[in-house]
Backbone as CSV, one residue per row, in Angstrom:
resi,resn,N_x,N_y,N_z,CA_x,CA_y,CA_z,C_x,C_y,C_z
1,MET,-10.856,-32.667,-21.766,-11.578,-31.792,-20.797,-11.917,-33.031,-19.172
2,LYS,-11.585,-33.697,-18.717,-12.021,-34.987,-17.390,-10.529,-33.643,-16.635
3,GLY,-9.672,-33.849,-17.060,-8.041,-33.209,-16.533,-8.532,-32.113,-16.408
4,PHE,-8.890,-31.339,-16.532,-9.000,-29.865,-16.707,-9.832,-29.530,-15.753
5,ARG,-11.009,-30.363,-15.663,-12.475,-30.546,-14.823,-11.594,-31.195,-13.320
6,ALA,-10.753,-31.873,-13.563,-9.963,-32.652,-11.925,-9.338,-30.670,-11.672
7,PHE,-8.678,-30.145,-12.144,-8.126,-29.355,-12.391,-8.610,-28.041,-11.191
8,LEU,-9.910,-27.998,-12.503,-10.925,-27.030,-11.177,-11.893,-26.764,-9.946
9,LEU,-11.311,-28.777,-10.178,-12.110,-28.280,-8.634,-11.425,-29.060,-6.947
10,ARG,-9.856,-28.666,-7.774,-9.030,-29.363,-7.119,-8.486,-27.954,-6.129
11,GLY,-9.277,-28.420,-4.671,-9.015,-27.136,-3.671,-8.602,-25.582,-3.789
12,ASN,-7.071,-25.978,-4.394,-6.932,-24.279,-4.044,-7.512,-23.829,-5.451
13,VAL,-7.968,-24.347,-6.777,-9.311,-22.988,-7.487,-10.401,-22.841,-6.341
14,VAL,-11.262,-23.065,-6.489,-12.365,-23.489,-5.718,-12.400,-22.352,-4.308
15,ASP,-10.314,-23.171,-3.679,-10.311,-22.034,-2.612,-10.228,-20.039,-3.016
16,LEU,-9.464,-20.653,-4.227,-9.075,-18.909,-4.869,-10.326,-18.663,-5.277
17,ALA,-10.859,-18.345,-6.028,-12.212,-18.115,-6.530,-13.118,-17.704,-5.275
18,VAL,-13.438,-18.089,-4.353,-14.202,-17.961,-3.355,-13.389,-16.744,-2.743
19,ALA,-12.279,-16.893,-3.133,-11.621,-15.491,-1.737,-12.098,-14.606,-3.003
20,VAL,-12.113,-14.474,-4.515,-11.985,-13.251,-5.156,-12.960,-12.558,-5.278
21,VAL,-14.349,-13.733,-4.760,-15.547,-13.112,-4.603,-15.750,-12.558,-3.200
22,ILE,-15.357,-13.327,-2.173,-15.629,-12.258,-0.769,-15.041,-10.950,-0.817
23,GLY,-13.759,-11.964,-1.485,-12.678,-9.791,-1.264,-13.789,-8.885,-1.592
24,THR,-14.017,-9.211,-2.897,-15.280,-8.323,-4.389,-15.946,-7.279,-2.700
25,ALA,-16.636,-8.519,-2.377,-17.908,-8.061,-2.181,-17.098,-7.379,-0.888
26,PHE,-15.953,-7.679,-0.208,-15.690,-6.969,1.000,-15.100,-5.065,0.798
27,VAL,-14.504,-4.925,-0.250,-14.452,-3.917,-1.248,-15.227,-3.129,-1.222
28,GLN,-16.392,-3.579,-1.815,-18.029,-2.852,-1.357,-17.938,-1.688,-0.368
29,VAL,-18.206,-3.104,0.771,-18.542,-2.770,1.878,-18.113,-1.863,2.463
30,VAL,-16.503,-1.929,2.079,-15.014,-1.289,3.120,-15.485,0.715,1.809
31,LEU,-15.581,0.403,0.845,-15.924,1.211,0.174,-16.750,2.310,0.990
32,GLY,-18.432,1.794,1.076,-19.722,2.075,1.483,-19.317,2.699,3.153
33,PHE,-18.568,2.581,3.965,-17.963,2.553,5.515,-16.882,4.198,5.587
34,THR,-16.352,4.232,4.182,-15.334,5.143,4.596,-16.352,6.218,3.648
35,GLN,-16.982,6.006,2.592,-18.590,7.414,2.408,-19.456,7.140,3.148
36,ALA,-20.427,6.644,4.526,-20.811,6.663,5.155,-20.158,7.379,6.469
37,PHE,-18.869,7.054,7.397,-18.756,7.226,7.912,-16.994,8.219,8.229
38,ILE,-15.931,7.827,7.573,-14.885,8.363,6.816,-14.654,9.243,7.140
39,THR,-15.417,9.785,5.890,-15.600,10.983,4.745,-16.315,12.344,5.957
40,PRO,-17.368,11.646,6.710,-18.293,12.261,6.883,-17.802,13.100,8.783
41,LEU,-16.004,11.951,9.058,-15.947,12.444,10.205,-14.816,13.090,10.956
42,ILE,-14.058,12.651,9.119,-13.202,13.835,8.787,-13.974,15.722,8.078
43,ALA,-14.677,15.387,7.845,-15.585,16.784,7.729,-15.722,17.083,8.897
44,VAL,-16.410,16.608,9.847,-16.974,17.499,11.247,-15.441,17.350,11.955
45,ILE,-14.307,16.417,11.938,-13.123,17.276,12.343,-11.905,18.412,11.209
46,PHE,-12.757,18.448,10.562,-12.228,20.327,9.690,-13.381,21.623,10.170
47,GLY,-14.535,21.023,9.722,-15.330,21.679,10.470,-16.347,22.760,9.392
48,LYS,-15.799,21.579,8.238,-17.388,21.697,6.984,-17.700,19.916,6.674
49,HIS,-18.392,21.265,5.620,-20.130,20.119,5.322,-19.879,18.622,4.514
50,ASP,-19.585,19.170,3.355,-18.371,17.775,2.735,-16.738,18.324,2.979
51,ALA,-16.188,16.748,2.989,-15.169,17.080,3.941,-14.065,16.781,2.555
52,PHE,-14.426,16.423,0.910,-13.107,16.325,0.156,-14.332,16.911,-1.057
53,GLY,-15.549,17.034,-1.225,-16.844,17.733,-1.803,-16.006,18.988,-2.932
54,GLY,-15.699,19.740,-2.825,-14.611,21.016,-3.014,-13.684,20.515,-3.534
55,LEU,-12.596,19.397,-3.572,-11.706,18.618,-3.752,-11.942,18.453,-6.043
56,SER,-11.929,19.301,-6.703,-11.871,19.356,-7.849,-11.661,20.624,-8.326
57,PHE,-11.368,20.395,-9.568,-10.138,22.032,-9.855,-10.219,21.118,-11.988
58,ASN,-11.238,22.047,-12.491,-11.677,22.501,-14.272,-10.035,22.601,-14.922
59,VAL,-10.158,21.755,-16.116,-9.445,21.562,-16.881,-9.283,21.660,-18.303
60,ASN,-9.803,23.223,-19.186,-10.012,23.512,-20.973,-11.838,22.851,-20.732
61,GLY,-13.010,23.206,-18.658,-13.653,22.728,-18.998,-14.077,20.479,-18.405
62,VAL,-12.659,19.989,-18.436,-13.111,19.403,-17.811,-12.874,18.868,-16.750
63,PRO,-13.561,18.145,-15.687,-13.265,18.240,-13.975,-12.718,17.421,-13.939
64,PHE,-11.858,17.363,-12.640,-10.828,16.342,-12.343,-11.459,16.585,-10.671
65,ASN,-11.859,15.244,-10.658,-12.414,15.214,-8.727,-11.528,14.659,-7.736
66,VAL,-10.375,15.271,-7.197,-9.677,14.329,-6.237,-10.066,13.501,-5.129
67,TYR,-11.489,14.402,-4.770,-11.868,14.012,-3.360,-12.586,12.278,-4.100
68,LEU,-12.612,12.021,-4.749,-12.538,10.419,-5.329,-11.630,9.599,-5.065
69,PHE,-10.403,9.909,-5.481,-9.614,9.308,-5.199,-8.985,9.679,-3.898
70,LEU,-9.325,10.017,-3.202,-9.530,10.483,-1.430,-9.378,9.826,-1.224
71,ASN,-11.107,9.217,-1.433,-12.024,7.956,-1.181,-11.359,7.168,-0.703
72,ALA,-10.345,6.697,-2.094,-10.019,5.538,-2.586,-8.845,5.230,-1.578
73,VAL,-8.563,6.061,-0.951,-7.240,6.595,-1.000,-7.190,5.440,0.175
74,ILE,-8.317,6.223,0.718,-8.568,6.137,2.544,-9.901,4.581,2.413
75,ALA,-10.254,4.204,1.177,-10.702,2.868,1.267,-9.983,1.871,1.920
76,PHE,-8.885,1.944,0.714,-7.351,0.958,1.214,-6.966,1.036,2.058
77,LEU,-6.353,1.776,2.573,-5.565,2.075,3.715,-6.732,2.069,4.665
78,VAL,-7.868,1.124,4.637,-8.886,1.032,5.749,-9.042,-0.828,5.086
79,ILE,-8.852,-0.705,4.150,-8.401,-2.920,2.964,-7.085,-2.825,4.205
80,ALA,-6.078,-2.672,3.781,-4.947,-2.910,4.013,-4.980,-2.589,6.053
81,ALA,-4.765,-2.348,6.893,-5.390,-2.417,7.658,-6.265,-3.572,8.739
82,ILE,-7.613,-3.523,7.693,-8.345,-4.853,8.353,-6.773,-6.095,7.755
83,VAL,-6.320,-5.657,7.002,-5.360,-7.407,5.560,-4.154,-8.352,7.607
84,TYR,-3.783,-6.687,7.553,-3.609,-6.461,8.215,-2.778,-7.373,10.107
85,PHE,-4.136,-6.916,9.946,-4.590,-7.005,11.926,-5.140,-7.858,12.201
86,PHE,-5.461,-8.901,11.167,-6.667,-9.198,10.380,-7.081,-10.551,10.306
87,VAL,-5.270,-11.015,9.029,-4.982,-11.819,8.436,-3.622,-12.416,8.938
């Protein structure tokens, strides 16, 4: 048990745990930013009240919300750009 505790307290494992927690919190910030600013900005550019809200379709009464996927893609691109330029 002592060896396992020493392993956990080594710098690499603690650093990784902190990075995962901060990364998870950062994802929420980017998702909020995307939904609050990027999606409405796209709506303003294209002159629609809701940029992606109408992008959905039904198959046998089951809705497929394409706009949720597009928001996730935009959030991913924002995160990728931030990681590329700042790390």
